[in-house]
C-alpha positions as CSV (number, residue, x, y, z in Angstrom):
1,X,69.0,-11.3,-6.1
2,X,67.8,-9.8,-9.4
3,X,64.1,-9.3,-9.9
4,X,62.0,-10.4,-12.9
5,X,62.1,-6.8,-14.4
6,X,65.9,-7.2,-14.7
7,X,65.8,-10.6,-16.4
8,X,65.7,-9.2,-19.9
9,X,68.6,-6.8,-19.1
10,X,71.0,-9.7,-18.3
11,X,70.1,-12.3,-21.1
12,X,72.7,-12.0,-23.7
13,X,74.9,-9.8,-21.6
14,X,78.4,-10.7,-20.1
15,X,78.6,-12.3,-16.6
16,X,81.5,-11.4,-14.3
17,X,82.7,-13.4,-11.3
18,X,83.7,-12.0,-7.8
19,X,87.3,-11.7,-9.0
20,X,86.3,-9.3,-11.7
21,X,87.0,-11.8,-14.5
22,X,84.6,-12.2,-17.4
23,X,83.0,-15.7,-17.2
24,X,80.9,-15.7,-20.3
25,X,77.6,-14.7,-21.8
26,X,74.3,-15.1,-20.0
27,X,72.1,-17.6,-22.1
28,X,69.0,-18.5,-20.1
29,X,67.3,-17.6,-16.8
30,X,65.3,-20.1,-14.8
31,X,62.4,-18.9,-12.7
32,X,61.0,-20.5,-9.4
33,X,57.8,-22.3,-10.2
34,X,56.0,-20.9,-7.3
35,X,57.3,-17.4,-6.8
36,X,58.3,-16.7,-10.4
37,X,61.6,-15.2,-9.1
38,X,64.8,-15.7,-11.0
39,X,66.8,-18.4,-9.3
40,X,69.4,-19.6,-11.7
41,X,71.1,-18.5,-15.0
42,X,73.2,-20.3,-17.5
43,X,76.4,-18.8,-18.7
44,X,78.2,-19.9,-21.9
45,X,81.8,-20.7,-20.9
46,X,84.7,-22.8,-22.3
47,X,86.3,-22.5,-25.6
48,X,84.2,-20.3,-27.9
49,X,81.4,-20.5,-25.3
50,X,80.5,-24.0,-26.2
51,X,79.8,-25.1,-22.7
52,X,77.0,-24.0,-20.4
53,X,77.2,-23.7,-16.6
54,X,74.5,-23.1,-14.1
55,X,75.0,-20.2,-11.5
56,X,72.6,-19.2,-8.7
57,X,71.2,-15.7,-8.7
58,X,70.6,-15.4,-5.0
59,X,73.2,-12.8,-4.5
60,X,73.7,-11.7,-8.1
61,X,73.4,-8.1,-9.1
62,X,72.9,-6.2,-12.4
63,X,75.6,-3.7,-13.3
64,X,76.3,-1.5,-16.4
65,X,78.7,-4.3,-17.7
66,X,76.1,-7.1,-17.2
67,X,75.6,-9.6,-14.5
68,X,77.8,-9.9,-11.5
69,X,77.8,-13.2,-9.4
70,X,79.5,-13.9,-6.1
71,X,81.5,-16.7,-7.4
72,X,84.9,-16.9,-9.3
73,X,85.2,-17.7,-12.9
74,X,86.8,-21.1,-12.2
75,X,84.1,-22.1,-9.8
76,X,81.3,-21.4,-12.3
77,X,83.1,-23.1,-15.2
78,X,83.6,-26.3,-13.0
79,X,79.9,-26.4,-11.9
80,X,78.1,-29.7,-12.3
81,X,76.7,-30.4,-15.7
82,X,72.9,-30.7,-15.4
83,X,70.4,-31.1,-18.2
84,X,67.0,-29.4,-17.8
85,X,64.1,-31.6,-18.7
86,X,61.7,-29.5,-21.0
87,X,63.1,-26.3,-19.6
88,X,62.7,-27.4,-16.0
89,X,65.4,-28.2,-13.3
90,X,64.6,-31.3,-11.3
91,X,64.8,-31.3,-7.6
92,X,67.9,-33.5,-7.8
93,X,69.6,-31.1,-10.2
94,X,68.7,-28.1,-7.9
95,X,70.1,-30.0,-4.9
96,X,73.4,-30.8,-6.7
97,X,73.8,-27.1,-7.7
98,X,73.0,-25.8,-4.2
99,X,75.5,-28.2,-2.6
100,X,78.2,-27.3,-5.1
101,X,77.9,-23.5,-4.5
102,X,77.6,-24.1,-0.7
103,X,74.1,-22.6,-0.5
104,X,72.6,-25.4,1.6
105,X,69.6,-27.4,0.3
106,X,67.7,-24.3,-0.8
107,X,64.0,-24.6,-1.3
108,X,63.6,-27.2,-4.0
109,X,60.2,-26.3,-5.4
110,X,61.3,-26.6,-9.1
111,X,62.6,-24.1,-11.5
112,X,61.6,-23.5,-15.0
113,X,63.2,-21.7,-18.0
114,X,61.5,-18.4,-18.6
115,X,60.0,-18.9,-22.0
116,X,56.8,-17.0,-22.1
117,X,56.9,-14.4,-19.3
118,X,53.3,-15.3,-18.6
119,X,53.3,-13.9,-15.0
120,X,50.1,-12.4,-13.9
121,X,51.3,-8.9,-13.6
122,X,49.0,-7.1,-16.2
123,X,51.5,-7.2,-19.0
124,X,50.3,-7.2,-22.6
125,X,51.6,-9.7,-25.1
126,X,54.1,-12.5,-24.7
127,X,57.1,-13.9,-26.5
128,X,56.2,-16.8,-28.7
129,X,59.7,-17.4,-30.2
130,X,62.1,-17.7,-27.3
131,X,62.9,-16.8,-23.7
132,X,62.0,-13.4,-22.4
133,X,60.8,-11.8,-19.1
134,X,59.4,-8.6,-20.4
135,X,56.4,-7.3,-22.5
136,X,58.7,-5.4,-24.8
137,X,61.2,-6.6,-27.5
138,X,64.7,-5.4,-27.1
139,X,66.5,-4.3,-30.3
140,X,70.3,-4.6,-30.0
141,X,73.1,-3.7,-32.4
142,X,76.8,-4.2,-32.6
143,X,79.2,-1.3,-32.0
144,X,82.8,-1.0,-33.1
145,X,85.3,-1.3,-30.2
146,X,88.1,0.6,-31.4
147,X,91.5,0.7,-29.5
148,X,95.2,0.9,-30.2
149,X,98.0,-1.7,-30.0
150,X,101.6,-0.7,-29.5
151,X,104.0,-2.3,-31.9
152,X,107.7,-1.8,-33.0
153,X,108.0,0.1,-36.3
154,X,111.7,0.5,-36.7
155,X,115.0,1.3,-34.8
156,X,117.2,4.3,-35.0
157,X,120.8,4.3,-33.9
158,X,123.7,6.7,-33.7
159,X,127.0,5.7,-35.3
160,X,130.3,7.7,-35.1
161,X,133.0,7.5,-37.7
162,X,136.0,9.7,-38.9
163,X,136.2,11.3,-42.3
164,X,138.8,13.6,-43.8
165,X,137.9,16.8,-45.6
166,X,139.9,19.6,-47.2
167,X,139.8,22.9,-45.3
168,X,141.1,26.2,-46.7
169,X,141.5,29.4,-44.7
170,X,143.4,32.7,-45.0
171,X,146.2,33.5,-42.5
172,X,147.7,37.1,-42.3
173,X,151.6,37.0,-42.6
174,X,154.3,39.7,-42.4
175,X,157.3,40.0,-44.7
176,X,160.3,42.4,-44.5
177,X,161.9,44.0,-47.5
178,X,164.9,46.3,-47.8
179,X,164.2,50.0,-48.3
180,X,167.0,52.5,-49.5
181,X,166.9,55.7,-47.5
182,X,168.8,58.8,-48.7
183,X,169.5,61.8,-46.5
184,X,171.5,65.0,-47.3
185,X,174.6,66.0,-45.3
186,X,173.7,68.4,-42.5
187,X,175.4,69.8,-39.5
188,X,173.7,67.0,-37.6
189,X,175.2,64.1,-39.5
190,X,178.4,65.6,-41.0
191,X,180.5,64.1,-38.3
192,X,179.2,60.6,-39.0
193,X,179.6,61.0,-42.7
194,X,183.3,62.1,-42.5
195,X,184.5,59.8,-39.7
196,X,186.0,57.3,-42.2
197,X,188.5,57.6,-45.0
198,X,187.7,60.0,-47.7
199,X,187.6,57.3,-50.4
200,X,186.9,53.6,-49.6
201,X,185.1,50.4,-50.5
202,X,182.4,49.0,-48.1
203,X,179.7,46.5,-47.8
204,X,176.6,46.8,-45.5
205,X,173.8,44.3,-45.2
206,X,170.4,43.9,-43.5
207,X,168.8,40.6,-42.6
208,X,165.3,40.3,-43.9
209,X,162.5,38.1,-42.3
210,X,159.1,36.9,-43.3
211,X,156.3,34.8,-41.7
212,X,155.3,31.5,-43.1
213,X,152.0,29.7,-42.3
214,X,152.4,26.7,-39.9
215,X,149.6,24.2,-40.1
216,X,148.9,21.9,-37.2
217,X,145.7,20.2,-35.8
218,X,144.2,19.8,-32.4
219,X,141.1,18.0,-31.2
220,X,138.3,19.8,-29.4
221,X,134.7,18.9,-28.5
222,X,132.2,20.7,-30.5
223,X,128.8,19.2,-29.6
224,X,127.0,16.3,-27.9
225,X,124.4,14.2,-29.8
226,X,121.9,11.9,-28.2
227,X,118.8,10.0,-29.4
228,X,115.5,10.8,-27.8
229,X,111.8,10.1,-28.6
230,X,108.8,12.4,-28.8
231,X,105.1,11.6,-29.0
232,X,103.2,12.9,-32.1
233,X,99.4,12.7,-32.1
234,X,97.7,11.6,-35.3
235,X,94.5,10.2,-36.5
236,X,93.7,7.2,-38.6
237,X,90.4,6.2,-40.0
238,X,89.2,2.6,-39.3
239,X,86.2,0.8,-40.8
240,X,84.4,-2.4,-40.0
241,X,81.1,-4.1,-40.3
242,X,78.5,-4.3,-37.6
243,X,75.2,-6.0,-37.4
244,X,72.0,-4.3,-36.3
245,X,68.6,-5.7,-35.3
246,X,65.6,-4.3,-37.0
247,X,62.0,-4.6,-35.8
248,X,59.1,-4.9,-38.2
249,X,55.4,-5.0,-37.5
250,X,52.8,-7.2,-39.0
251,X,49.1,-7.0,-38.8
252,X,46.7,-4.1,-38.0
253,X,48.5,-1.8,-35.7
254,X,48.9,1.8,-35.0
255,X,52.5,3.1,-34.8
256,X,53.2,5.4,-31.9
């Protein structure tokens, strides 16, 4: 159970169920008429928070996120609809809520909406405009909740096709040509030179060769190409409007 000092901390905060789901926003806290302890809270549920459900605070706790209750979101949303009379829960309404949440009959001594915080605990001042349970006024302000959303920006694909291009290269080739060699008659070659008739007609030929470039093609793999992805960190500036509460003083007062 939360105590009276924690009431102001939960009003206007989010309420969460035992399954961890967000139920809605806490609207009002109802105190026991005899003990002044917080017994019930209303939570704005339904579409756009237009409905209001009562939930017991017997086993509720205050967390950094808000109010945590030991009931599921659906159970709180389906709670009986009761209408407090002038900020008070009747005994019949209390009994209905206790039975619905399986808490027995409770101690129906009457619960009232904490409107003034006039509990005799030595506090100075009271709220004359709305519900509170503290002697101080809490100033709140909105904060920008900035996150990221992943979305598709485009697609990249690989496509292979064949094109023809003109390629020119230089190939070394060899060619033969006839060369006339003359040598004088010596003792070494005189026998070959005089082996035939003294005078005659003769022909002698040499076959000449040359290399010609031959162009053929063959296919060979040269590289492999694949698509991949990489993460690149960047920063973007976002802007938005937030509301802030301001507190002003009126009357004769010393600022501290």
